[in-house]
C-alpha positions as YAML, in Angstrom:
chain: A
units: angstrom
residues:
- id: 1
  name: MET
  ca: [71.24, 131.67, 84.93]
- id: 2
  name: GLY
  ca: [74.26, 131.96, 86.29]
- id: 3
  name: LYS
  ca: [77.61, 129.86, 86.26]
- id: 4
  name: MET
  ca: [78.11, 127.22, 88.58]
- id: 5
  name: SER
  ca: [81.34, 126.85, 89.73]
- id: 6
  name: LEU
  ca: [82.73, 123.28, 91.04]
- id: 7
  name: ARG
  ca: [85.48, 123.91, 93.59]
- id: 8
  name: ILE
  ca: [87.36, 121.43, 95.77]
- id: 9
  name: GLY
  ca: [88.57, 121.86, 99.23]
- id: 10
  name: LYS
  ca: [91.95, 121.36, 99.88]
- id: 11
  name: ASN
  ca: [91.15, 118.22, 102.05]
- id: 12
  name: ILE
  ca: [89.73, 116.59, 99.30]
- id: 13
  name: LEU
  ca: [92.28, 117.22, 96.41]
- id: 14
  name: ILE
  ca: [94.98, 115.93, 98.85]
- id: 15
  name: ALA
  ca: [93.41, 112.69, 100.16]
- id: 16
  name: LEU
  ca: [92.45, 112.03, 96.12]
- id: 17
  name: LEU
  ca: [96.31, 112.61, 95.47]
- id: 18
  name: HIS
  ca: [97.25, 110.83, 98.55]
- id: 19
  name: THR
  ca: [95.11, 107.82, 97.29]
- id: 20
  name: PHE
  ca: [96.03, 107.37, 94.29]
- id: 21
  name: HIS
  ca: [99.51, 108.35, 94.36]
- id: 22
  name: HIS
  ca: [100.67, 107.44, 97.82]
- id: 23
  name: ASP
  ca: [104.46, 107.63, 97.90]
- id: 24
  name: LYS
  ca: [104.33, 111.21, 96.24]
- id: 25
  name: TYR
  ca: [101.87, 112.81, 98.20]
- id: 26
  name: GLY
  ca: [100.71, 113.40, 102.06]
- id: 27
  name: VAL
  ca: [97.56, 114.22, 104.07]
- id: 28
  name: TRP
  ca: [97.01, 117.68, 104.84]
- id: 29
  name: ASN
  ca: [94.06, 118.59, 107.07]
- id: 30
  name: ASN
  ca: [93.27, 120.82, 109.73]
- id: 31
  name: ARG
  ca: [94.77, 117.79, 111.85]
- id: 32
  name: THR
  ca: [98.51, 117.75, 109.60]
- id: 33
  name: GLU
  ca: [98.76, 121.22, 110.44]
- id: 34
  name: SER
  ca: [98.07, 120.70, 114.01]
- id: 35
  name: ALA
  ca: [100.23, 118.00, 114.24]
- id: 36
  name: SER
  ca: [103.44, 120.03, 112.12]
- id: 37
  name: LYS
  ca: [102.60, 123.28, 114.91]
- id: 38
  name: THR
  ca: [103.73, 120.66, 117.68]
- id: 39
  name: ILE
  ca: [106.57, 119.16, 115.92]
- id: 40
  name: LYS
  ca: [107.90, 122.59, 114.89]
- id: 41
  name: ARG
  ca: [107.31, 121.14, 111.32]
- id: 42
  name: LEU
  ca: [104.86, 123.41, 109.75]
- id: 43
  name: PRO
  ca: [105.96, 125.07, 106.85]
- id: 44
  name: ILE
  ca: [106.20, 129.10, 106.08]
- id: 45
  name: THR
  ca: [102.80, 129.60, 104.31]
- id: 46
  name: ALA
  ca: [101.46, 131.77, 101.44]
- id: 47
  name: LEU
  ca: [98.50, 132.84, 99.77]
- id: 48
  name: ASP
  ca: [98.50, 130.27, 97.16]
- id: 49
  name: THR
  ca: [97.42, 126.87, 98.17]
- id: 50
  name: GLY
  ca: [98.94, 125.20, 95.59]
- id: 51
  name: ILE
  ca: [102.57, 126.85, 96.96]
- id: 52
  name: ASN
  ca: [101.41, 125.50, 100.79]
- id: 53
  name: CYS
  ca: [100.37, 122.20, 99.38]
- id: 54
  name: SER
  ca: [104.22, 121.92, 97.94]
- id: 55
  name: ALA
  ca: [105.74, 123.44, 100.79]
- id: 56
  name: ILE
  ca: [103.95, 120.80, 103.01]
- id: 57
  name: ASN
  ca: [104.34, 117.83, 100.86]
- id: 58
  name: GLU
  ca: [107.57, 118.84, 101.00]
- id: 59
  name: LYS
  ca: [107.73, 118.57, 105.05]
- id: 60
  name: LEU
  ca: [105.41, 115.39, 105.04]
- id: 61
  name: THR
  ca: [108.14, 113.27, 102.50]
- id: 62
  name: ARG
  ca: [111.26, 114.83, 104.50]
- id: 63
  name: LEU
  ca: [109.78, 113.43, 107.70]
- id: 64
  name: ALA
  ca: [109.31, 110.47, 106.17]
- id: 65
  name: ALA
  ca: [112.25, 109.91, 104.43]
- id: 66
  name: GLU
  ca: [114.09, 110.78, 108.19]
- id: 67
  name: HIS
  ca: [112.20, 108.16, 109.71]
- id: 68
  name: ASN
  ca: [112.27, 105.47, 106.65]
- id: 69
  name: THR
  ca: [108.85, 105.30, 106.70]
- id: 70
  name: ASP
  ca: [106.02, 106.15, 103.78]
- id: 71
  name: LEU
  ca: [103.53, 108.59, 103.63]
- id: 72
  name: THR
  ca: [100.48, 106.48, 105.18]
- id: 73
  name: ALA
  ca: [102.58, 105.51, 108.71]
- id: 74
  name: ILE
  ca: [103.55, 110.00, 108.78]
- id: 75
  name: ASP
  ca: [99.84, 110.72, 108.49]
- id: 76
  name: GLY
  ca: [98.97, 108.39, 110.94]
- id: 77
  name: PHE
  ca: [101.78, 109.62, 113.35]
- id: 78
  name: MET
  ca: [99.80, 113.09, 112.25]
- id: 79
  name: TRP
  ca: [96.50, 112.42, 113.88]
- id: 80
  name: PHE
  ca: [98.26, 110.68, 116.79]
- id: 81
  name: VAL
  ca: [100.27, 113.92, 117.67]
- id: 82
  name: SER
  ca: [97.20, 116.49, 117.01]
- id: 83
  name: GLU
  ca: [95.17, 114.60, 119.53]
- id: 84
  name: GLU
  ca: [98.02, 115.00, 121.97]
...
């Protein structure tokens, strides 16, 4: 019998990190990427998901600090921007 591999996608992993450490990790999903492009805050991406996660989280954290808010509010903002 072959090996079974368990893979967790970026959306689930980042959602869990945000849920348990909402002060450290923003939400990274397709809407976040779309909104980040719209507001010209999408970092240069790499082939490595971990590097991309760190780069996007850095951008989200910086955006929250610039607007004196938290990463949960930034997630709501990203949803709003991606809907426009």
